[in-house]
N, C-alpha and C positions, 0 to 999 in steps of 0.2 A: 482105185481109180486117182488120179494125180489132181493136187490141188494147183487152183491156180498161180499164176506167177507172180511172184512177192515185187517187183519192181511196178509193172502196171494194173496190175488186176482182173486182167481180160483176155486174155490165153492159157492156155494150160504149161506150167512150168515143166519142163522136159530135161533140164539139165541144173546142177547141182552147184551152186556157185558160191566158194567160201567169204567172197566179198560181204555176202550177205546170210551169213552165221552155218553156209550149207544147206539154203534154202533152197526151194526148186526156183528158175526162172525161166521164161522163155527165150527162144533161141533170139527174137527180133532185139529185146533189153539186153539181152549178153553180147549182142554186136553193135546196141549204142553207148553201153557203159565202158564196153573194154578198152583198157588204156594199159599205161605202163605196168600197172601196179596187178595186172593179171599175169604176169610173167611166169610160165610153167602150168598155167591151166591148160588143159588139152586140147581146149577150144581156140587158144588165141592165135594160132598160125592158119587155122581154118578161116578166122573171120579178116587176119589182115590179107591173105590170099584173095577172098570174097572183095573186101574192099580197091585192093588193086583191080581185081578184076573189073568193078564197076567204074572207076575212073574209065580204064581204058576202055568199056564199052560208052560211056555216054561222051569221051575226046572223039569216037568214031562216029557218034550219030552228028553231035554238035561242033564239032572244030579237033583240029587235029593236034593234039598234046601228047610227047611221048613219056611214057614210063619207066621209069629208071628203078628195078627192085630193089638194088642193093645202096641206091643212094635213099632211097624213102626206108631202109631201112639204120641210115645212119642219121636221119634226121627221126625217125621215131627215139634210137639211143638219148639224141640230143636232148629231146623233149621230157624222154621220161628222167634224162640229172634235174631237170629244171624243176618236175615234181616232184623232185626229192628232196629241192631245194637246195640243191647246186646249180644257181641259177649262172654264175660266170663261167662255170667249165662249160653249162649247154652253148650259153651265149656264144662264147668262142668259137663251138664246134660249128655252131651255125654260120657264123661271120666267115669262115674258113668255107664254108659249103658253097655263099652265095659267091665267094672272089671265084670259084671253081666251076660253079653252075649260074651264072649270071641271068638267065632265062628260065630256070625250073621253076614252076608256078610254086609246087612245098614248101622250096626253100623260102619264100616270101613268105608264105603264111606259119612258117613255124617262126619267124624271126617275130611277126605279128604279133603270135601268142605270148614271145617272151617279152615285148614290150607291153603285152597289155599286163602279164604279170608282176611287170616293175611300173604298172598305172602310168606309163606312156603313152597314152591315148593318140596324141597326135601321128606321133611316130607310127603306132600299132596301125593306125588308118591307112597313114602312107604304106605300109607294106602287104595290109588286105589289099586297098585297091591293087595293088600292082599283081597279085595272085591273081583276080579277078580278070583285071587286063588279060592276062597271059591265058587262062583257062575260063571263059564265061559261065560256064556249066557246072563252075568251083561252088556248090553251093554251104559247104560249114564254112569256106571263106567268106562268102556272103553274111552268112549268118555273125561270125563274129567281127566283120566290120559294124554289121548293125548294132553288136550290144557294145563298142568301141562307139560311137558315136551318141548310144543312149548314155554312157557314163560320162560323156562332155554336156549330155542334156540338150545335145543337138536333133532334135527330135524329130524335123522333117526327113534330112540326111537319114536318119535311124530307119524312118518307116519306110522308104523308096529301096535300104537294104534289104529289110524283111521281105518288101514286097519280091523282090528278087529273087530270094530262099523261097519261096512259094512260087514263084516259074518255074524255077529250075530244079528244087528237090522232091523227095519220094513223097507222094502223098502219105497224108496220116502219120512219117517219122514225127520224131520229137521236135525236130527243130522249124520244121512245116509247121505244127501244131501252136509251137511257141511264137512262130511269126505272124500265124494269123491271128492269134488270143492279142498280140500286140497291137497289129494292124486295127482290131476289132474295137479296142481301147481307144485307141485314139481319135477313129471314126465319131464313136461315141461324147468324146471329150468334146472335138470340133461343130459336130451338131447342137449340142447343149450348148456351150457357148456363145458360138457364132453361128449358127443354124445355118453352114455352108457345108457343102461334104469336103471330106480329105484330100482326095483328090484337087478341089480347087483350094485348097489350101498349099497346097504344095505346089499348083503350079502358081502360087504367090508369090512361094521361095524362090521358084526359080525366075519370074520377072525383078523381083526386088535385087537378087545378085547380080542380073545383069544391067540392072539400072545403078547400083550402087559401081559398078566396073566403071562405067561410062562417066559415073560422076569423080571418080579417081583419075579419069582419062581429061577432066574440065571440059567433057563437053555436057554442059548443064541443061539445055533442052532435051536431049536425047537423055538425060535421068528423069529428069522431071514428069516426062513423058511418061516412062518406065515405072515411077510411084504411082502417078494416077491411077497407072493402069492396076496394079493393086489394091488400090483404094476402089478399083472398080469390080474387083473380085469379091467386094463383100467384106476384105479386111481389113477394119476400121480401127483397129484397134492396136497397133499396132505406132508405139511412140518414136520410134526409131523410122520407119517411113517420113511421118511429119516432121522429124529432125533434119531426115536429108535432105526433106523438101525446101525446109529452110533455109539449109547451107546454100543449096540452087538457087534461089529467091534472091538470096544475099549477096552473090558474086555476080548476077545478073542486075544489080542495082534495084531491087524490087522489095521495097524495105517492108510497105504494112504486107505483102504476101508473106513475106519472112516471118514478120513478127505472128500471124494469124499462127504458124505451121509451129514454131516453137511453143506459143503458148497451149496450144493445143497436143503437142507432145507431152505439158506438163501434165496438162487436164488429167490424158492417159496415166502417167507414171510420174505423179510429182515430186520422186528420186531423182529423177533421168537428168544426170549431169549433165551430160552433153549441149542439150536445150539450156538449161541453166547459163552454161557457159556463154554459149553462141548468144544467145538472148543478151546479155550483158553486152555483147560485142557488137551486134546489131544496134544498140543502145548508145553506142560511144560513137555510131557513124556522124560525120556532119552532112547535111543538103548536099546530094550529086555523087555521095561517095560511095563506093560498094564495099565487099571484105576484101576485096584485091586493093586497097587504100590501106589495111593494117598490114602493122608488124608481123611477119613469120612465126608461126606458133599462137597468133591472137585467136584461129578459129580452131575448132576440134573436128577435125575430119576424118580421122585416119580410122579404117575401118573400124577396128576391135575397139575403140572408143566411144565413136557412134552407134554403130552396131551392139555393143556391150557382149560382142561374142554370142550374142543370143538369136537365133532364126524364130521365124514368124511363129512356129510351134511352140519351140522352146520357150518363149515368153509367156502366149498361152498356160501352158502347161505347169509352168513356174504359180501362176496366180492362182492357179486351180488346185495343188495340192501344194504350194508355200512352200515350195524348195528354192534356197538361194542359189545363185550363181556358183560355179564350180570352177574352180582353174583348168587348165589344160594338160 
């Protein structure tokens, strides 16, 4: 009688795996963990053919995407070099492939993987997003997009990416199970801290982003409406929302309202520098003056400064687990 799989400990192990010291693993785990280190394994070619067929099947069901077997081999070779530590060589191949195949989804996925390995997370996000734009049912690209956002502590966008993994991925696959686990953790975190649902928090993030875009276009009234809508969602502990409202009021000449908002932002986060800076600017105004009357750069209104590169969920996440802000 064969033993259970060494990896999942659920299904029967039917294949001997040298990566697991010649112990038995099931065919599903064999397919999930196989990569360039499995070169020479009798099952590798079968797995590669299966993966290509699944992408082709998915493309036929959910949208057209052409599969190029030779190109897939070149991409696999390049990523194999990266796994061996030959990152520059692998990246050079991928850059050449991008020039030759500028609309091929797996090319952008490969570039995203390399950017992630180099910890260039913004760049990785750009490539993974392009991959799923070309092929919306590219589950592994959605998954890696979520991981890249997670590395930046952009939890709201990570949650959205992982929701896509659940939507388009194979049920009970490793990626889908990991995505579900992350989403459940975020749901519990939001429920415990704020008493609202994760979906509501994600909607609040979208509204905040739209309101901030209005503020950057100097559409102060529209921006205020958006920021108030964030508060109406029950998201009341986000310093950047109040700080942004203070800026809008400052440009509209409503000094008292601006002061209340900056004070509220500092009540939520006493170390929130944009509110400190802008409150001083506000206090320097004479009667009848607005932020328009100040010298350039007297008000911090750049998105990275005001929002601190933190989404709503990121702010909440950091407060709960005590993680400091990371760079991009």
